[in-house]
C-alpha positions as CSV (number, residue, x, y, z in Angstrom):
1,M,139.2,269.9,40.8
2,A,140.6,270.8,44.3
3,M,140.9,274.5,45.1
4,L,144.5,274.1,46.2
5,E,146.8,271.3,45.0
6,V,150.2,270.9,46.6
7,K,152.3,268.1,45.0
8,D,155.7,266.8,46.1
9,L,156.7,270.1,47.6
10,H,160.4,270.4,48.7
11,T,161.5,273.6,50.6
12,S,165.1,274.0,51.9
13,F,167.2,276.4,53.8
14,C,170.8,276.4,52.5
15,T,172.9,277.4,55.6
16,P,176.7,277.4,56.1
17,A,176.3,274.1,58.0
18,G,174.4,272.5,55.2
19,E,171.0,272.1,53.6
20,V,168.0,272.0,55.9
21,K,165.2,270.1,54.2
22,A,162.4,271.8,56.1
23,V,159.6,270.4,53.8
24,N,160.4,267.1,52.1
25,G,157.9,265.9,49.6
26,V,154.6,267.1,51.0
27,S,151.5,266.6,48.9
28,F,147.8,267.4,49.7
29,N,144.6,268.8,48.2
30,L,142.2,271.3,49.7
31,D,138.6,271.5,48.6
32,E,136.2,274.5,48.8
33,G,134.7,275.0,52.3
34,R,136.8,272.3,53.9
35,V,139.0,272.6,57.0
36,L,142.4,270.9,56.8
37,G,144.5,270.5,59.9
38,I,148.3,270.2,59.9
39,V,149.7,269.0,63.2
40,G,153.1,268.0,64.5
41,E,155.8,269.1,66.9
42,S,157.7,272.4,66.6
43,G,160.2,272.1,63.7
44,S,158.1,269.5,61.8
45,G,157.6,271.9,58.8
46,K,154.1,273.0,59.3
47,S,154.7,276.8,59.1
48,V,157.2,276.4,56.3
49,T,154.6,274.6,54.3
50,A,152.2,277.5,54.7
51,Y,154.8,280.1,53.9
52,S,155.8,278.1,50.8
53,I,152.2,278.3,49.6
54,L,152.2,282.1,49.8
55,Q,155.9,282.2,48.9
56,I,156.8,284.5,51.8
57,L,159.9,282.5,52.8
58,T,162.7,284.5,54.3
59,H,166.3,284.1,53.0
60,P,167.9,281.6,52.7
61,G,164.6,279.6,52.3
62,R,163.5,278.6,48.8
63,I,161.3,276.1,47.1
64,V,163.6,273.5,45.5
65,S,160.9,271.6,43.6
66,G,157.3,270.7,43.5
67,S,154.0,272.2,42.4
68,I,151.5,274.5,44.2
69,K,148.3,275.2,42.1
70,F,145.5,277.5,43.2
71,R,142.4,277.0,41.1
72,G,144.6,275.4,38.4
73,E,147.1,278.3,38.3
74,E,150.7,277.3,39.1
75,L,152.2,279.5,41.9
76,V,155.7,278.1,42.0
77,G,157.8,280.3,39.7
78,A,155.0,282.9,39.3
79,G,156.0,286.5,39.1
80,E,155.7,288.8,42.1
81,G,152.9,290.8,40.5
82,A,150.8,287.6,40.1
83,L,151.5,286.6,43.7
84,R,150.5,290.0,45.1
85,K,147.0,289.5,43.5
86,I,146.6,286.3,45.4
87,R,148.2,287.1,48.8
88,G,145.8,288.7,51.2
89,N,143.1,288.6,48.5
90,K,142.5,285.0,47.5
91,I,144.7,283.4,50.2
92,S,145.2,285.1,53.5
93,I,147.2,284.1,56.6
94,I,146.9,284.7,60.3
95,F,150.4,284.6,61.9
96,Q,151.3,283.1,65.3
97,D,152.1,286.3,67.1
98,P,150.0,289.3,66.4
99,M,152.3,291.7,68.4
100,T,155.1,291.1,66.0
101,S,152.9,290.8,62.9
102,L,151.2,294.1,63.3
103,N,153.3,297.2,62.6
104,P,153.7,299.2,65.9
105,V,154.0,302.6,64.2
106,Y,150.8,302.5,62.3
107,T,147.2,302.5,63.7
108,V,145.0,299.5,63.5
109,G,142.7,301.3,61.0
110,N,145.7,302.2,58.7
111,Q,146.8,298.6,58.6
112,L,143.2,297.2,58.1
113,M,142.5,299.6,55.2
114,E,145.7,299.0,53.4
115,S,144.7,295.6,52.0
116,I,141.2,296.7,51.3
117,L,142.4,299.6,49.2
118,L,145.0,297.4,47.5
119,H,142.7,294.5,46.5
120,T,139.2,296.0,46.1
121,G,137.7,298.8,44.2
122,R,136.7,300.7,47.3
123,N,137.7,304.3,47.9
124,K,139.2,305.5,51.2
125,E,135.9,306.2,52.9
126,E,134.3,302.9,51.7
127,S,137.5,301.1,52.9
128,R,137.2,302.8,56.3
129,K,133.6,301.7,56.7
130,H,134.4,298.1,55.6
131,A,137.3,298.0,58.0
132,M,134.9,299.0,60.9
133,E,132.4,296.3,59.7
134,M,135.1,293.7,59.9
135,L,136.1,294.8,63.4
136,R,132.4,294.4,64.5
137,L,132.2,291.0,62.8
138,V,135.2,289.7,64.8
139,G,133.6,290.9,68.0
140,I,135.6,294.1,68.7
141,S,133.5,296.9,70.4
142,E,133.8,300.6,69.6
143,P,135.4,300.0,66.2
144,E,135.8,303.8,65.6
145,K,138.0,304.1,68.6
146,R,140.0,300.9,67.8
147,M,140.7,302.2,64.3
148,K,142.7,305.1,65.8
149,Q,144.6,303.0,68.3
150,Y,148.0,301.4,67.9
151,P,148.6,297.6,68.4
152,Y,150.3,298.1,71.8
153,E,147.1,299.7,73.2
154,L,145.1,296.5,72.6
155,S,145.1,293.2,74.6
156,G,146.4,290.0,73.2
157,G,142.9,288.7,72.3
158,M,141.9,291.9,70.6
159,R,145.2,292.0,68.6
160,Q,144.4,288.4,67.4
161,R,140.9,289.5,66.4
162,V,142.4,292.4,64.5
163,M,144.7,289.9,62.7
164,I,141.6,287.8,61.8
165,A,139.8,290.9,60.6
166,M,142.8,291.8,58.4
167,A,142.9,288.3,56.9
168,M,139.2,288.2,56.2
169,A,138.8,291.8,54.9
170,C,139.0,290.8,51.3
171,E,136.9,287.7,51.8
172,P,139.6,285.2,50.8
173,D,138.9,281.7,49.3
174,I,141.5,280.2,51.7
175,L,142.5,281.2,55.2
176,I,145.7,279.9,56.6
177,A,145.7,280.0,60.4
178,D,149.3,279.5,61.7
179,E,148.8,278.6,65.4
180,P,146.4,281.5,65.9
181,T,145.8,280.7,69.6
182,T,149.3,279.8,70.8
183,A,149.9,283.1,72.7
184,L,146.4,283.4,74.2
185,D,144.9,282.1,77.4
186,V,142.4,279.2,77.3
187,T,139.3,281.3,77.5
188,I,140.3,283.6,74.7
189,Q,141.5,280.6,72.7
190,A,138.0,279.1,72.8
191,Q,136.5,282.5,71.7
192,I,138.9,282.8,68.7
193,L,138.3,279.2,67.5
194,E,134.5,279.7,67.8
195,L,134.8,282.9,65.9
196,M,136.8,281.3,63.1
197,Q,134.3,278.5,62.8
198,S,131.4,281.0,62.6
199,L,133.1,283.1,60.0
200,Q,134.1,280.0,57.9
201,K,130.4,278.9,57.8
202,K,129.2,282.4,57.0
203,M,131.8,283.1,54.2
204,G,132.2,279.6,52.9
205,M,136.0,279.7,52.7
206,A,138.4,276.9,53.2
207,I,140.8,276.9,56.2
208,I,144.2,275.4,56.7
209,M,144.7,275.2,60.5
210,I,148.3,274.8,61.6
211,T,148.8,273.8,65.2
212,H,150.4,271.4,67.7
213,D,147.2,271.3,69.7
214,L,145.3,268.1,68.9
215,G,142.3,269.3,70.8
216,V,141.9,272.2,68.3
217,I,142.3,269.7,65.4
218,A,139.6,267.4,66.8
219,G,137.1,270.2,67.2
220,M,137.6,272.0,63.9
221,C,139.0,269.9,61.1
222,D,137.5,267.7,58.4
223,E,140.9,266.2,57.3
224,V,144.2,266.0,59.2
225,I,147.8,265.8,58.1
226,V,150.4,264.7,60.6
227,M,153.9,265.9,59.9
228,Y,157.3,264.9,61.2
229,A,160.7,266.1,60.1
230,G,159.3,267.9,57.0
231,S,157.4,264.8,55.8
232,V,153.8,263.6,55.9
233,C,153.5,260.6,58.3
234,E,149.8,260.2,58.0
235,R,146.7,261.8,56.6
236,G,143.0,261.1,56.8
237,T,139.7,262.2,58.3
238,A,139.7,263.4,61.9
239,D,138.0,260.2,62.9
240,N,140.7,258.1,61.2
241,I,143.5,260.0,62.8
242,F,142.1,259.9,66.4
243,Y,140.4,256.5,66.5
244,R,142.4,254.5,63.9
245,P,146.0,256.0,63.8
246,R,148.3,254.0,61.6
247,H,151.7,255.7,62.1
248,E,153.7,255.2,65.3
249,Y,154.3,259.0,65.6
250,T,150.6,259.7,65.4
251,K,150.0,257.1,68.1
252,G,152.6,258.7,70.3
253,L,151.0,262.1,69.9
254,I,147.6,260.8,70.9
255,R,149.0,258.9,73.9
256,S,150.6,262.1,75.2
257,I,147.2,263.9,75.4
258,P,145.7,264.3,78.9
259,N,142.5,262.3,79.2
260,I,139.8,263.2,81.7
261,D,138.9,259.5,82.1
262,R,142.4,258.5,83.2
263,D,143.3,257.9,86.8
264,S,144.7,261.2,88.2
265,R,147.8,259.3,89.4
266,E,148.4,257.9,86.0
267,R,151.4,259.5,84.2
268,L,151.2,260.7,80.6
269,I,153.3,258.8,78.1
270,P,155.6,261.2,76.3
271,I,157.3,260.4,73.0
272,A,160.9,259.4,73.8
273,G,163.9,261.3,72.6
274,T,164.1,264.6,70.8
275,P,163.1,265.8,67.3
276,I,165.4,264.8,64.5
277,D,168.3,267.0,63.4
278,L,167.3,268.1,59.9
279,L,170.9,268.6,59.0
280,R,171.6,264.9,59.7
281,M,168.6,263.1,58.4
282,P,168.7,259.3,58.8
283,K,168.6,257.0,55.8
284,G,165.4,255.4,56.7
285,C,162.2,256.6,58.5
286,P,163.0,259.9,60.3
287,F,161.0,258.8,63.3
288,A,162.8,255.4,63.7
289,P,165.4,256.7,66.3
290,R,162.5,257.6,68.6
291,C,160.2,254.7,67.8
292,E,159.9,251.8,70.3
293,H,158.7,249.4,67.6
294,A,161.4,250.3,65.0
295,M,162.6,247.4,62.8
296,K,165.7,247.0,60.7
297,V,163.8,248.0,57.6
298,C,162.8,251.3,59.3
299,L,166.5,252.2,59.6
300,D,167.3,251.1,56.0
301,G,164.6,252.9,54.0
302,K,161.6,255.2,54.3
303,A,158.1,253.7,53.8
304,D,156.0,255.0,51.0
305,E,152.7,256.7,51.6
306,V,150.1,254.0,51.1
307,F,146.3,253.7,51.6
308,V,145.6,251.9,54.8
309,G,141.9,252.5,54.7
310,K,139.3,254.5,52.9
311,D,140.6,258.1,52.7
312,H,143.4,257.2,55.0
313,I,147.1,257.3,54.1
314,A,150.1,256.4,56.2
315,A,153.9,255.9,55.7
316,C,154.9,253.3,58.3
317,W,156.6,249.9,57.9
318,M,154.5,248.6,60.8
319,N,151.5,248.6,58.5
320,V,153.3,246.6,55.9
321,R,154.2,243.9,58.5
322,E,150.6,243.8,59.7
323,A,149.2,243.6,56.2
324,M,151.6,240.8,55.3
325,A,150.4,238.8,58.3
326,K,146.8,239.3,57.2
327,N,147.6,238.8,53.5
328,A,146.0,242.2,52.9
329,L,148.5,243.8,50.6
330,V,147.4,245.1,47.2
331,C,150.3,245.5,44.8
332,D,150.8,246.5,41.1
333,E,152.4,244.2,38.5
334,N,155.8,245.4,39.6
335,G,155.3,244.5,43.3
336,K,154.8,248.1,44.4
337,I,152.3,248.4,47.3
338,L,149.2,250.3,46.3
339,R,147.1,249.9,49.5
340,M,146.6,247.8,52.5
341,N,143.2,246.5,53.7
342,L,143.9,246.7,57.4
343,D,140.4,247.6,58.6
344,G,138.6,244.8,56.8
345,G,136.5,247.3,54.8
346,D,136.1,247.7,51.0
347,M,138.9,249.9,49.7
348,A,138.0,249.9,46.0
């Protein structure tokens, strides 16, 4: 059984202008010790998916339907008391901006010790020692001094390390990292990512890495989910996503990455258009208005998620067309497509 099971999750924000379907039928599993990457443009639903797992959505956001199970325990509809035992203890999160996530009127030590006192059996002195150990573990020098300082007295990289120490203080089973390096310079980014990989191996936890940086995904993740307009476009191993992409949106993301082997005068190929308006979702594939290969069927209906290779799923009508040309469709007795053997390998 997977440690975390998310099935057909729908999360919406009901606004005066209408319902914003920020997460629209997302499903995935996360196994112990694995690193799952969730990638996509801003507004694709990555962070809302993470906040839905912990159920820390701000008003008017709410989970409309779906299931989120942690070690077999259903979290959707669970009471606040049950969720508090999991948040910060079994599942922790590192937020995007440490400056706004840390409380400016409390010292670093006070904020670090809070979760340790709440979720473990340690007394105040033991919690203080454990907090300093965590600061040392994430590479912060002079932990006794840092414990007495306020967030504004620390640099951006140090604040991010404090956030990581807070998230790891109770040795969680799952760490959700919501764009943890966005506000940092390139050198500090590399240090933070190296630190997270080191701690993940040392503590054996699973990680959900949320980012729009495909370089981070390539270097850290075992499995990757590509999201667009609240839906999953494609999911598979990092090798499948980068070397055998099967959704036009994924292909567009990869084409827009700078490549050191390209001619310096060669222009990057951006994805045309702008992200879809979630208040006015099209009838068909949400990416169709921006897709240069869109067909009539793309405008009329959304493609189902179908296996296009071993451990590789995509939801794109282009795969159906290719599979029909190769006579590589596998359907059930009702004609529903189950999988497509596009790579010529055994998919049984």
